[in-house]
N, C-alpha and C positions, 0 to 999 in steps of 0.2 A: 795590455801588458805585452803582447807579442809585437806591437808596432804596426799591426794591420790597419788600425784606425788612429787618427790624430785626436788626442783628447781636446775637449772644448776649452778646458783651462788646465793650467798646471802642466806637469810633464812626468813621464815614466823614466826612472833611472835604472839601468842594468849595471851592476857593479860600479855605481857612481857616474855612469856615462848616460846622457839622454839617449833613449832608444832610437830617436829620429836621426841621430848622428852615426849610427852603426850600420854598416853595409849588410846586405842580405846574407852574404856568405859568412861574415863575422857573427851575425845574429844567430845563424843556423848552428854555429859552434857553441853558442851559449844557451839557447832556448829551443826546446822541442815541444811540439804541439800534437795532441791527439784529439781529433774532432769528435763531435757527438755522433755523426754518421759519416760514412765514407762511401762515395759513389765512384767505383772504378769500372771503366768500360773496356779497358784493354787487357788482353789475355797474357799478363805477366805471370811468372812463377812466384811463389812466396819468397824464394831466395832473392829474386830480382827486386821485389818490392822492399824488402828489408835492407838490401844493399844500397838502395837509393838514399838511405839515411846517412851514408858516408859522404854525401855530396860536399859538405863543407871542408872535408879533410883531404879531398883529392885535388891536386893541382890542375889548373886549366889545361885541357888537351892531354891529360894523362889518364891511363886506365887504372883500375883498382889494383892495389898492392896486396901482398899476402897478408899484411896486417889488417887491411880492410875486410878481407874474407874471414880472418880469425875473429875480429870483433863481431862481425855479422853472425858467424856460427855460435859464438858465445851467448849473444843476447837471444838468439833463437832457442838455445838450450834453457836459458833462464826463464823465458816466457812460455816454454812448453810447446813450441811450434816447430822444433827441429825436424820432426817426422813429416812435416808438411812441405819441406823445402822444395820439392819438385811439383807440388800440386798447383794447379791454376788458382790464382787469386779469386777467380769468378766462381769457383766451386766450393767456397768455404761457408760455414755457418756463421751466424752473427757473432757468437762467442769467439770462434777461431779468428775471424777477421779483426776483431778488436785487439786480440793478442798479437796478431801480426803487425797492426798499426803501432802498438806499444813497442814491439821489438824494433820497428823502424825508427821510432823516436829515440830509443835507448842506444841505437847504433850511432846516433849523432854524438854520443859521449858528452852530453850537456850537463850543466850545473842546475838548470831549471827546467821543469816539466810542467806544461800547462795541459789540463784535461777538461774538456767541455762535456759534461754529462756522459762520461765514458761508459757507464753501465746501463744506460737507458735502453730498454728493450731486451736486456739479457735475462736469462733464467736466474733464479736466486743463487744457485750454486756458482754460476759464472760470475755473478756480482761479487760474491764473497771471495772467490778465488782471485779475481782481478784486483780488487782493492787490497786484499791481503798481500798480493805480489807487489803492488805499488809501495805499501808500507814497508815491506821487507827490503826492497831495493833502495828506498830513501835512507833507511838505516845503514845498509851495507855500503852503499856508494856515496853517501853524503849528498844526495840529490834533494833539492827542494821541490816539492810537488804542490801546485796550486790547482784545486779541483772544484769546478762548479757542480753543485749537486742540489737536488730538490728532496731527496730522501733523508729526512732528519735523523732517523735511526742509524743509517749507514754513516752519515757524516759524524755523528756522535761516537760511533764505534771506532772509526779509523783516523779521524783528524786529530792532530796535536793542537791545532788552533782553529777556531771557527770565526768567520766574519758573517754575521747575520744581517741580511738586507731586508728592508721593508720599503716598498714604493721607491726604490732607487736610492734610499738613504741608509746609512749604517745604523743599525739598531744595537749592535753589540759586537765586541771582539775580545777573544781570549780563549782560555781552555774550555772544552765542551761543557763541563759541569757548571761553569760560571755563566755561559752564554745561553745554553739550551735549558730553560727552566719552565715550569708550568706558567709562570707569569709572562715570560717572553713569548711563549707559544700562543697564549691567549691574546697578547697584544698584536703580534704579527700575523698569525694565521686565524685568529678568532675561533679557536677550539679549546675545549677543556681537556686537560691531560693530567696524567699522573706518571711520575718517573720514580722507579724504585729498583733496588738491587736485590737479586735473589741468586744464591749460589755463585756469587762473584761476578754476575753479569747484570748489565743495566737493561731494564725493560720499560716499555712505554705502553700506556693505554690512552686512547682518545675517545672523546664523546662530543 
């Protein structure tokens, strides 16, 4: 989807244009990416890292404008990392680092956000906070987020649509309650399950 790899067949269209025909700078203005893990070896400040997300909006050989700094400060407030602005990126916890990477992605002011296992390794509270923030931002800013996840319950809770894969093939696509069922979980994951509602919340049991 991001254009990093060429598909074996077919093509990926971004706003009707093949992704292979879009320049890196133009693509960075359309699609932001948050990786599963981020290995940073240089001692940048959090502010510098987030400001890098403005790359696509800064003309060649120009420095950052006041608007670039304004957007950067705003997304840092939205993601709860503004207080870390002067902190070294090397001194952050896993949850803090993921929020900074999300802030950098949002600084791109893109229409599409790709997330690869963004909550893997985070404590439960950080998982809920992170995905809740993504859902809120999608609603407020009309962003489309595509998120790869292995946690069925989190996907069910936060996704508006789910694409269920099995052995590289599409097993189902649609709203969570139509795609995630005891039958599909038995078929794809070979587990017995029960899905039920209690006090307005959906619960899963597995065996």
